[in-house]
C-alpha positions as CSV (number, residue, x, y, z in Angstrom):
1,X,13.5,-8.7,2.8
2,X,15.3,-11.1,0.5
3,X,12.2,-13.3,-0.1
4,X,8.5,-12.7,-0.3
5,X,6.4,-15.6,1.1
6,X,3.4,-14.2,2.9
7,X,1.1,-11.4,1.6
8,X,-1.9,-9.9,3.4
9,X,-4.4,-8.3,1.1
10,X,-7.0,-5.8,2.3
11,X,-10.4,-6.3,0.8
12,X,-13.3,-3.8,1.4
13,X,-16.7,-3.5,-0.1
14,X,-15.6,-1.5,-3.2
15,X,-15.2,-3.4,-6.5
16,X,-11.8,-1.7,-6.7
17,X,-10.6,-4.4,-4.3
18,X,-10.6,-6.7,-7.3
19,X,-7.8,-4.6,-8.8
20,X,-5.7,-5.2,-5.7
21,X,-6.6,-8.9,-5.8
22,X,-5.3,-9.2,-9.4
23,X,-2.0,-7.6,-8.4
24,X,-1.7,-9.9,-5.4
25,X,-2.2,-12.9,-7.8
26,X,0.7,-11.6,-9.9
27,X,3.0,-11.3,-6.9
28,X,2.0,-14.7,-5.7
29,X,2.9,-16.3,-9.0
30,X,6.2,-14.4,-9.4
31,X,7.4,-15.0,-5.8
32,X,5.8,-18.3,-4.9
33,X,4.1,-16.5,-2.1
34,X,0.9,-17.2,-0.1
35,X,-1.8,-14.6,-0.2
36,X,-4.5,-14.1,2.4
37,X,-7.4,-11.7,1.6
38,X,-8.8,-10.1,4.7
39,X,-12.2,-8.4,4.4
40,X,-12.1,-5.6,6.9
41,X,-14.8,-2.9,7.0
42,X,-16.2,-1.0,9.9
43,X,-20.0,-1.7,10.4
44,X,-22.1,1.0,8.8
45,X,-23.8,1.8,12.2
46,X,-20.4,2.8,13.5
47,X,-19.2,4.6,10.3
48,X,-22.1,7.0,10.2
49,X,-22.4,8.8,13.5
50,X,-25.8,10.3,12.7
51,X,-27.5,6.9,12.8
52,X,-26.6,6.6,16.5
53,X,-29.2,9.3,17.4
54,X,-32.9,9.1,17.7
55,X,-34.4,6.1,16.0
56,X,-31.1,4.1,15.9
57,X,-32.7,1.0,17.3
58,X,-35.2,0.8,14.4
59,X,-32.5,1.4,11.8
60,X,-29.9,-1.1,13.2
61,X,-31.4,-4.3,11.6
62,X,-31.5,-2.5,8.2
63,X,-27.8,-1.3,8.6
64,X,-26.7,-4.8,9.6
65,X,-28.3,-6.3,6.5
66,X,-26.6,-3.6,4.4
67,X,-23.3,-4.7,5.8
68,X,-24.1,-8.3,4.9
69,X,-25.0,-7.3,1.4
70,X,-21.8,-5.4,1.0
71,X,-19.8,-8.3,2.2
72,X,-21.7,-10.8,0.0
73,X,-21.4,-8.7,-3.1
74,X,-17.6,-8.4,-2.9
75,X,-17.2,-12.0,-1.9
76,X,-19.1,-13.0,-5.1
77,X,-16.7,-10.9,-7.1
78,X,-13.8,-12.5,-5.3
79,X,-15.1,-16.0,-6.0
80,X,-15.5,-15.2,-9.7
81,X,-11.8,-14.1,-9.9
82,X,-10.7,-17.1,-7.9
83,X,-12.5,-19.5,-10.2
84,X,-10.2,-18.5,-13.1
85,X,-6.8,-18.5,-11.3
86,X,-4.2,-21.1,-10.5
87,X,-2.8,-19.3,-7.5
88,X,-5.6,-19.5,-4.9
89,X,-6.1,-16.8,-2.4
90,X,-7.6,-17.6,1.0
91,X,-10.6,-15.5,2.2
92,X,-10.8,-14.3,5.8
93,X,-12.9,-11.7,7.6
94,X,-11.9,-9.4,10.3
95,X,-14.6,-9.4,13.0
96,X,-12.6,-7.4,15.6
97,X,-13.3,-3.8,16.5
98,X,-12.0,-1.2,16.1
99,X,-10.8,-2.0,12.6
100,X,-7.3,-0.6,12.5
101,X,-5.9,-2.3,15.7
102,X,-7.5,-5.6,14.5
103,X,-5.9,-5.3,11.1
104,X,-2.5,-4.3,12.5
105,X,-2.5,-7.5,14.7
106,X,-3.1,-9.6,11.6
107,X,-0.4,-7.7,9.7
108,X,2.4,-8.4,12.1
109,X,3.0,-11.9,10.7
110,X,3.3,-11.3,7.0
111,X,6.1,-10.1,4.7
112,X,4.0,-7.6,2.7
113,X,0.7,-5.8,2.9
114,X,-1.4,-4.9,-0.2
115,X,-3.6,-2.0,0.6
116,X,-5.7,0.4,-1.5
117,X,-5.4,4.2,-1.9
118,X,-8.4,5.9,-0.4
119,X,-11.0,7.2,-2.9
120,X,-13.2,9.7,-1.1
121,X,-15.6,9.7,-4.0
122,X,-16.3,5.9,-3.7
123,X,-19.3,5.4,-1.3
124,X,-18.4,1.7,-1.0
125,X,-15.4,2.5,1.1
126,X,-17.3,4.2,3.8
127,X,-16.3,1.4,6.2
128,X,-12.6,2.1,5.8
129,X,-11.2,4.9,8.0
130,X,-9.6,7.8,6.1
131,X,-6.3,7.2,7.9
132,X,-6.4,3.4,7.4
133,X,-3.3,3.0,5.2
134,X,-0.8,5.2,7.1
135,X,-2.2,4.0,10.5
136,X,-1.6,0.3,9.5
137,X,1.8,1.1,8.1
138,X,2.9,2.9,11.3
139,X,1.2,0.6,13.7
140,X,2.4,-2.7,12.2
141,X,5.9,-1.7,11.0
142,X,5.3,-3.9,7.9
143,X,6.0,-2.8,4.4
144,X,2.9,-2.2,2.2
145,X,2.3,-2.0,-1.5
146,X,-0.4,0.7,-1.8
147,X,-2.4,0.4,-5.0
148,X,-4.0,3.5,-6.6
149,X,-7.7,3.6,-7.2
150,X,-7.1,4.6,-10.8
151,X,-6.6,1.8,-13.4
152,X,-3.2,0.2,-13.4
153,X,-1.0,-0.1,-16.4
154,X,-0.1,-3.4,-18.0
155,X,3.3,-3.7,-16.2
156,X,4.5,-3.8,-12.6
157,X,8.0,-3.3,-11.3
158,X,9.8,-3.0,-14.6
159,X,10.5,0.7,-14.3
160,X,11.1,1.4,-10.6
161,X,11.6,4.8,-9.0
162,X,13.4,4.9,-5.6
163,X,13.0,7.9,-3.4
164,X,16.0,7.9,-1.1
165,X,17.3,9.8,1.8
166,X,19.4,8.5,4.7
167,X,16.7,7.5,7.1
168,X,15.5,4.3,8.7
169,X,12.2,4.6,6.8
170,X,13.9,4.7,3.4
171,X,16.3,1.9,4.4
172,X,13.3,-0.3,5.4
173,X,11.4,0.4,2.2
174,X,14.4,-0.4,0.0
175,X,15.1,-3.6,1.9
176,X,11.5,-4.6,1.5
177,X,11.6,-3.9,-2.2
178,X,14.6,-6.1,-3.0
179,X,12.4,-9.0,-4.4
180,X,10.9,-6.5,-6.8
181,X,14.1,-4.7,-7.6
182,X,15.7,-8.0,-8.7
183,X,13.1,-8.3,-11.4
184,X,13.3,-4.6,-12.5
185,X,14.5,-3.6,-16.0
186,X,15.6,-0.1,-14.9
187,X,15.9,1.7,-11.6
188,X,15.5,5.5,-11.3
189,X,16.8,7.3,-8.2
190,X,15.7,10.5,-6.6
191,X,17.8,11.6,-3.6
192,X,16.9,14.0,-0.8
193,X,20.2,15.0,1.0
194,X,22.8,17.7,1.4
195,X,24.3,18.4,-2.0
196,X,27.8,17.3,-0.9
197,X,26.5,13.9,0.2
198,X,24.3,13.0,-2.8
199,X,27.1,11.2,-4.8
200,X,28.1,9.2,-1.8
201,X,24.6,8.2,-1.0
202,X,24.0,7.1,-4.6
203,X,27.2,4.9,-4.6
204,X,26.3,3.4,-1.2
205,X,22.8,2.5,-2.3
206,X,23.9,1.0,-5.6
207,X,26.6,-1.1,-3.8
208,X,23.9,-2.4,-1.4
209,X,21.6,-3.3,-4.1
210,X,24.3,-5.1,-6.2
211,X,25.2,-7.2,-3.1
212,X,21.6,-8.4,-3.0
213,X,21.5,-9.5,-6.6
214,X,19.9,-6.4,-8.2
215,X,21.3,-6.2,-11.8
216,X,19.2,-3.4,-13.4
217,X,20.9,-0.2,-14.4
218,X,20.5,2.6,-11.9
219,X,20.2,6.2,-13.0
220,X,19.9,9.2,-10.7
221,X,17.1,11.4,-11.9
222,X,16.8,14.3,-9.4
223,X,17.8,15.8,-6.1
224,X,15.0,17.2,-4.1
225,X,14.3,19.2,-0.9
226,X,11.8,18.1,1.7
227,X,9.3,20.9,0.9
228,X,8.7,19.7,-2.7
229,X,9.5,16.0,-2.4
230,X,6.0,14.6,-3.0
231,X,5.3,16.7,-6.1
232,X,8.8,16.0,-7.6
233,X,8.5,12.3,-7.0
234,X,5.1,12.0,-8.8
235,X,6.4,14.2,-11.6
236,X,9.6,12.1,-12.1
237,X,7.5,8.9,-11.9
238,X,5.4,10.2,-14.8
239,X,8.4,11.3,-16.8
240,X,10.1,7.9,-16.7
241,X,6.8,5.8,-16.9
242,X,7.5,4.2,-13.6
243,X,5.3,1.4,-12.6
244,X,6.5,1.2,-9.0
245,X,7.6,3.9,-6.5
246,X,9.6,2.9,-3.4
247,X,9.7,5.3,-0.5
248,X,9.6,5.7,3.2
249,X,6.4,6.5,5.1
250,X,6.9,9.3,7.5
251,X,4.5,10.0,10.4
252,X,3.5,9.4,14.0
253,X,0.5,9.4,16.3
254,X,0.1,12.3,18.6
255,X,-2.9,12.5,21.0
256,X,-5.0,10.3,18.7
257,X,-4.1,12.4,15.7
258,X,-2.1,11.0,12.9
259,X,0.6,13.4,11.8
260,X,2.1,12.6,8.3
261,X,5.1,14.0,6.5
262,X,4.5,16.2,3.6
263,X,5.8,13.8,0.9
264,X,3.9,10.9,2.4
265,X,0.6,12.8,2.5
266,X,1.0,14.1,-1.1
267,X,1.8,10.7,-2.5
268,X,-1.0,9.0,-0.7
269,X,-3.5,11.6,-2.0
270,X,-2.3,11.9,-5.6
271,X,-0.5,8.6,-6.5
272,X,-1.2,7.1,-9.9
273,X,1.1,4.1,-9.6
274,X,1.7,1.4,-7.0
275,X,3.8,2.7,-4.1
276,X,5.8,0.4,-1.8
277,X,6.0,2.2,1.5
278,X,7.6,1.3,4.9
279,X,7.8,3.1,8.2
C-alpha cells in the first residue's frame, strides 16, 4: 500500500476506544486520510447466554436500554473529542448481526483498520467477541493497526520493528506499512528463516523498501525460531523503544474454531505497543 486514504476505526462501549480515536486522528492528519468510526458491539442479551433462560422476556427491555446507554455514553465521549479536532471522523453504527461478518463486510473497502487489543478485565467490552481482532483480520484480508489497551507513548512510527520471514503474511504486512515506514526515523529488523538465508532476506527487504522511498536506516536486531518468536519480538521491541511493530498474522478457521499461530497469539495477548498486522 503506497498511500493511505481510507481508515475504518472500531469503536466499542469502552472508554479505551477514545485512545484509538486519537491515534486515528493522527493518522488522518499525517496521511490526508478519511476516517470512519464504526460502533460495533453485540447486544447484551446475545453476549450473556444466561439471560436467555427463564425470565428472559422480562429482562429484555432492561438489557436493550443498557445497550442504548452504553452507545450513548461512548458517543458523548466521541463528540467531545471531535469538537476539539480539525480532522473530523464520521460516526457510523453496525446494526447487522452477527457482529464479525458484518464488520468484515464494512472492512473490505478500506485501506487500514484500527482495532483494539482485547482487555478481558474491562466489562465494557463484553459486546466484543474474544476473537474479534484475528477473525476480522483473517476474514477481511485487510491490514489492521491493533492498539494496545495500555496507555500509548508520545510517539508513533518513529522506531519501527519489522518481524520478517518469507511468507505472504509478512509481505502483506510490510507492504501495508510503507506509508508509516517512509516517516520512520529508524527501522529494526527481526528475521525468522534458515541461518544461511538470513543475510539474503535482509538485503532483499531493504532493497524493496528503498525502492518505495523508505530512507530510515535499517538494522538487524535478532534471528528467531518460530517457537520463541512472540516473546522475542516483544522483548526486542522493548529494548529498542519501538513505537510500532509490523508483522504477519497467522491463523485459519477450522470447524468454527479460530486457530492462531503462536507468535500471533502471544503478541495479541501481551502487546504494549501498536502492532500493524496483515493476513
